[in-house]
N, C-alpha and C positions, 0 to 999 in steps of 0.2 A: 789713529796713529798706530795702535797695536796691530790692526789688520795689515798695514803696510809692512811692519816689521815681520809679521808671520809670513806674508807673501815672499819677502826677501829671504828669510831663513829657509822657508820651504823650497824655494827655487835653488838656492845654493846647495842645500842638502840633497835635493833631487839630482843635481849635477854631479855631486860627489858619489852618490849611490850608483848612478849610471856609469861613471868612470870606474868604480870598483868592480861592477859586474863585467864591463868590457875588458878590464885588465885581467880579472880572474879567468875569463873564458880563454885567454891566450895560453894559460898554463896547460901542461899535458893532463890527459884524463887519467883516472885511477887505474889500478891493475887488480884483476881478480875480484871485482866487486867492491873494492875499497876505494874511498874517495881520493882523488888526486890533490895536488897542492892548490888548485884553484877552487876547491869546494867551498871553503869558508869565506874567501873574498866574495864569491858569487852569492852565497847565502846571506852574508851580512849586507852586501850591496842591495840585494833584493828587498831585505827588510827595511833598510834605510829609504829606498825608493817608495815602498808602501807607506811608511810613516810620513814621509815628505808629501806624498800625494794627499794623505789624510789632512795634514796641516794646511796645504794649499786649498783643499776643498772647504775646510772649516773657515779659513780666512775669507774665501770668496763668498761664502754663504752668511758671514757675519756671526758664526757660532762662537767665536772667541771673545765676544763682548763681555766685559766684566771679569775676565780671567785674571787680571792683575789685582783684584780685590782680595784681601786676606791678610793674616798677620805677618806673613813673610813675603816680601817682594823685592825685586831689583837686586841690589848688592847683597842684602841679607840672605836671600834665597840662594844666590850663587855660592856664598860662603858656606851655607848649610849643606848644599850639595857636595861641595869640595870636602867638607868635614866628613860627610857620610862615606865618600869614596876613600878618604884617608883611613877611616876606621875599618872599612872593609879590607883594605890592603894590609893594615897592621895586624888584623886578626887572621891573616892567611897562615894556615898551618896550626893555629891554636884552636880554631873552631871549625867543625866539619863544614865542608863546602855547601851542602844543601841548606843547612840552617843559616849559615852566614849569608848566602845569596838570597834566601827567602826574606830574611829580616832587612837586608839592604834594599831589595826591591820594594818591599812594603813601605819602608820609611821614605824612599825616594818618591814613590807614587803618592804618598800622603803629602809630601812636600809640594808636589805638583797639584795638590788640592783634589785628588781623587778620593771618592768615598771609601770608607773602611772596607766594606764588603767587596766592592769591585777590586780594590787594591789587593786584598788578600787573595781573591780568586786568581787575578792575573799573576801575582807573585808566585803562588803555588804552581800554576800551570807552566809558567816560564821556567821555574826551577826544575820541575819534573821533566820538562822537555829537554833541557840542557843535560841533566843527569842521564836521562834515557839515551840521548844521542851519543854522549861520550862513553858511558860505561857499557851500554848494550849494543849500540850501533857501531861505534868505532873501537870498542874494547880498550878504552884508555881510562886509567884511573884519574879521578879529580882530586885525590888526596895526596 
């Protein structure tokens, strides 16, 4: 039953990602080497498509078996994820962006039953990529 749900979620998210990419490509391109208004919709849509394809692949190959086992599942896991998001937003401005984002991603990945080491590596890499993209690439402060 989990495989069916994963296939359905993966297909819906893939459709949303493709729609986001297609819509973002309709925006004008940037000026002077700076990204235009469609840059982030296209980038986010592409990431959603990649993650959706990974979920579809995992569901097709049966790799998601046993993913529901663990201390938190179903409504509890959803409530915990919403609490994490609320905490992240409540700490906006009080805690530096990089620290707040790293801790949020680490906790969220652990909630998704990712191992500590891989959760820490992914959290650090994603946080560093966002900080680098905004502060150095776009010259936009995140604070």
